C-alpha positions in Angstrom: 196.1 250.9 168.7 195.5 252.2 172.5 197.0 253.9 175.1 197.2 252.2 178.2 195.3 253.9 180.9 197.5 253.8 183.4 200.2 255.0 181.4 202.2 258.8 181.7 205.3 257.8 180.3 206.0 260.8 177.4 208.3 258.3 175.8 205.5 256.3 174.9 203.3 258.9 173.8 205.8 259.8 171.6 206.3 256.6 170.2 202.4 256.2 169.6 202.2 259.4 167.6 205.4 258.3 165.8 203.8 254.9 165.1 200.3 256.4 164.0 202.0 258.8 161.8 203.9 255.9 160.2 200.8 253.7 159.6 198.6 256.5 158.6 199.7 256.4 154.8 199.6 260.4 155.1 202.8 261.0 156.2 201.9 263.5 158.7 199.7 263.5 161.8 198.3 266.5 163.9 199.0 266.2 167.5 195.4 266.9 167.9 194.9 263.0 167.0 196.9 262.3 170.5 194.9 264.9 172.3 191.5 263.0 170.9 193.2 259.5 172.1 194.1 260.9 175.3 190.5 262.0 175.8 188.8 258.7 174.8 191.2 256.7 177.2 190.5 259.4 179.9 192.2 258.4 182.8 195.7 259.1 181.0 194.5 263.0 182.1 193.6 262.2 185.8 196.9 261.4 186.8 198.1 265.0 187.0 198.1 266.1 190.7 196.8 269.4 191.7 200.3 270.7 192.5 200.9 270.3 188.7 197.7 271.9 187.7 198.6 274.7 189.6 202.2 274.9 188.1 200.4 275.3 185.0 198.6 278.5 186.1 195.1 276.7 186.6 193.0 277.9 189.7 189.7 277.2 188.2 187.8 274.8 189.9 186.0 273.3 186.8 186.5 269.7 186.3 185.9 270.1 182.5 188.7 272.7 182.4 191.0 271.1 184.9 190.9 267.6 182.5 191.6 269.7 179.4 194.5 271.3 181.1 195.9 268.0 182.2 195.0 266.4 178.7 197.1 269.6 177.2 200.1 269.4 179.5 200.6 265.8 178.5 200.5 266.8 174.6 202.9 269.8 175.6 205.3 267.1 177.2 205.0 264.8 174.3 206.0 267.6 172.0 209.1 268.4 174.1 209.7 264.6 173.9 209.5 264.6 170.2 211.7 267.7 170.0 214.4 266.3 172.6 214.6 263.3 169.9 214.9 265.6 167.0 217.8 267.7 168.6 219.6 264.6 169.8 219.6 262.8 166.7 219.4 265.5 164.0 219.1 263.9 160.5 219.3 260.4 161.7 215.5 261.4 163.3 213.4 260.3 160.5 210.4 262.7 161.6 210.0 266.4 162.1 207.5 268.9 163.7 205.7 271.8 162.5 203.9 273.5 164.8 201.3 270.7 165.9 202.1 268.5 163.1 204.5 265.4 162.8 205.7 264.4 159.5 207.9 261.8 158.1 210.8 263.4 156.5 210.3 263.4 152.8 214.1 262.1 151.9 213.6 259.2 154.2 212.1 255.7 152.8 210.0 254.5 155.9 213.1 252.2 157.3 216.0 253.4 159.1 217.7 252.1 162.2 215.0 254.5 164.3 211.8 252.9 162.2 213.2 249.4 162.7 213.5 250.0 166.4 210.2 251.9 166.9 208.4 248.9 165.0 210.0 246.3 167.0 209.0 248.3 170.1 205.6 248.4 169.0 203.9 246.0 171.7 200.5 245.6 169.8 201.6 244.7 166.8 205.0 242.9 167.6 204.4 239.3 168.3 207.0 237.6 170.3 207.1 234.6 168.3 208.7 236.7 165.7 212.3 235.7 165.7 213.0 237.7 162.5 212.7 240.8 164.4 214.7 239.8 167.6 217.4 238.6 165.1 217.5 241.7 162.9 217.6 243.9 165.8 220.8 241.9 167.5 222.4 242.7 163.7 221.4 246.2 164.1 223.4 246.4 167.4 226.1 244.8 166.2 226.7 247.8 163.8 225.9 249.8 166.6 228.6 248.5 168.7 231.0 248.8 165.9 230.4 252.3 164.9 230.6 253.3 168.6 234.1 251.3 169.5 235.5 252.0 166.1 236.2 248.3 166.0 234.7 245.0 165.1 231.4 243.3 166.6 229.8 240.1 165.9 226.7 238.5 166.6 226.5 235.7 169.0 223.0 235.1 170.0 221.2 231.8 169.1 220.0 230.6 166.8 223.3 231.7 164.9 223.2 233.0 161.4 226.8 234.2 160.9 228.6 231.7 163.2 228.9 228.2 164.0 225.4 226.9 165.2 226.8 224.7 167.9 227.7 226.6 171.3 230.9 224.8 171.6 232.0 225.5 168.2 230.7 229.2 168.3 232.8 229.7 171.3 236.1 228.2 169.5 235.4 230.5 166.6 234.7 233.4 168.8 237.7 232.8 170.8 239.9 232.8 167.5 238.2 236.1 166.3 238.9 238.2 169.7 242.3 236.3 170.5 240.9 235.2 174.0 242.3 232.0 175.1 239.3 229.2 175.9 239.4 227.5 179.0 237.3 224.7 180.4 236.5 225.8 184.1 232.6 226.4 183.0 231.3 223.0 181.7 229.6 223.7 178.4 226.3 221.7 177.5 225.4 220.8 173.8 221.9 222.3 175.1 223.3 225.9 175.9 222.1 228.5 173.5 224.1 231.5 173.8 224.5 231.9 177.6 222.9 235.4 177.4 225.3 236.8 175.2 224.1 238.3 172.1 226.8 240.8 170.7 230.3 241.0 171.2 232.5 243.9 170.2 236.1 244.6 170.7 238.6 247.1 169.5 241.9 245.7 168.4 245.6 247.3 168.5 247.6 246.4 165.4 249.5 244.2 167.1 246.2 241.9 167.8 247.5 240.8 171.2 245.4 240.4 174.3 244.8 243.3 177.1 242.2 245.4 174.9 238.5 246.9 175.1 235.7 244.1 174.7 231.9 244.7 175.3 229.5 241.6 175.6 225.9 242.8 175.1 222.4 241.2 175.8 220.0 242.5 173.6 216.1 242.6 174.9 213.4 243.5 172.5 210.6 242.6 175.0 208.8 245.2 177.7 210.4 243.2 180.2 214.1 244.2 179.4 214.8 245.3 182.8 214.9 241.6 183.9 217.6 240.9 181.0 220.1 243.1 182.8 222.2 240.2 184.6 221.6 237.5 182.2 225.0 238.0 180.6 227.3 237.0 183.5 230.7 238.2 182.8 232.3 236.2 185.7 230.7 233.0 183.9 232.0 234.0 180.6 235.6 235.0 182.1 235.4 231.1 183.3 235.1 230.1 179.3 237.0 232.7 177.5 240.0 234.3 179.5 240.3 238.0 179.0 243.4 239.7 180.5 241.4 242.8 181.5 237.7 243.5 182.7 235.3 243.5 180.2 232.4 245.7 180.1 228.7 244.4 180.1 226.1 245.5 177.8 222.4 245.9 177.5 220.6 247.2 174.2 216.7 247.6 173.8 214.8 249.0 171.1 212.6 251.4 173.3 213.5 255.0 174.6 214.3 255.9 178.1 213.2 259.3 178.5 212.9 259.8 182.1 216.7 260.7 184.0 215.8 258.7 187.1 214.8 255.6 185.1 217.8 256.1 183.2 220.3 256.3 185.8 218.9 252.8 187.4 218.8 251.3 183.8 222.5 251.9 183.0 224.0 251.0 186.4 227.3 248.9 186.1 226.8 248.8 182.2 226.9 250.3 178.8 223.2 251.2 178.1 222.0 251.5 174.4 218.3 252.6 173.3 216.7 253.6 170.7 218.3 256.9 170.2 221.9 255.8 171.2 221.7 253.1 168.5 220.3 255.7 166.0 222.8 257.9 167.1 225.7 256.1 166.2 224.5 254.3 163.1 222.9 257.2 161.3 221.0 255.9 158.0 223.8 254.4 156.3 223.7 250.9 158.0 220.2 250.0 156.3 221.9 250.6 152.9 224.0 247.5 153.1 221.2 245.1 153.1 217.4 244.9 152.4 216.9 242.7 155.2 216.0 245.7 157.6 214.0 247.5 154.8 211.8 244.5 153.6 210.8 243.4 157.7 209.9 247.2 158.0 207.7 247.3 155.1 206.4 243.7 156.1 205.4 245.2 159.3 203.6 248.3 158.0 201.6 246.7 155.6 200.8 243.9 158.1 199.5 246.4 160.4 197.4 248.5 157.7 195.8 245.2 156.9 194.6 244.8 160.3 193.5 248.1 160.5 191.6 248.0 157.7 190.2 244.6 158.5 189.2 245.7 162.3 187.4 248.6 160.4 185.7 246.6 158.0 184.5 244.2 160.8 183.0 247.1 163.1 
């Protein structure tokens, strides 16, 4: 695995270290591994400006010293990001830091909501053709939305596995579940898949009547997730299932958005769930319900380890 030579996103640097810890088979890894990797990729350190170096107390003109400080500042920022995740998630964060060593908590099997999302977000070993990962992520978001709302949620995304496979039948089923009247202003085509809707969450009142909180969520596992923001068109869905009040549009991703400005842009006009939010509302209990996430995680780690060994033998 290699860091992008133009990348200075501490969220991705933290992901890289977490993944290396997970894949290593040793259950712990020194931050010096990250430092060495940054040195190998080189240009990561070159992105630091002179102002940032001066803020770090560096006045020496030595190129080697400046490069070393740039690298060390990147490592320090990565440590701060790891600590932020730990503070936010508590027991739901499967890693722990002791000085400059990152370890997997001994009480955890190698599959939690956080680890599953981390593996899905690993773009070197995640294959877009792996529809199983996308489907499992959507099921995880079902659990997260239900927990967050204190209500119910269901996976509507195509190909469906818990609802009718055909779009018309699935809409009929959804109409009965959430109690919204189905109308026919928007012409449904048999070739329509899910119309951008992957997960539906709602909070019923005891009377089961209309006028309640509803969330329509788009899930995006690819790195181009920002382009998915508008795929679930609420105006379109209002002409399919009539809601008496305004629905909330949501977007869920397996990545971590650490930068505050990027977060504000990402969550504008929708309910935004990244890996940390998903993990925080679920904790670890959802994976006790089924082996499907565990089997996928264990299989993915074995695939990666086989690939690493094969590459080492070939070289």
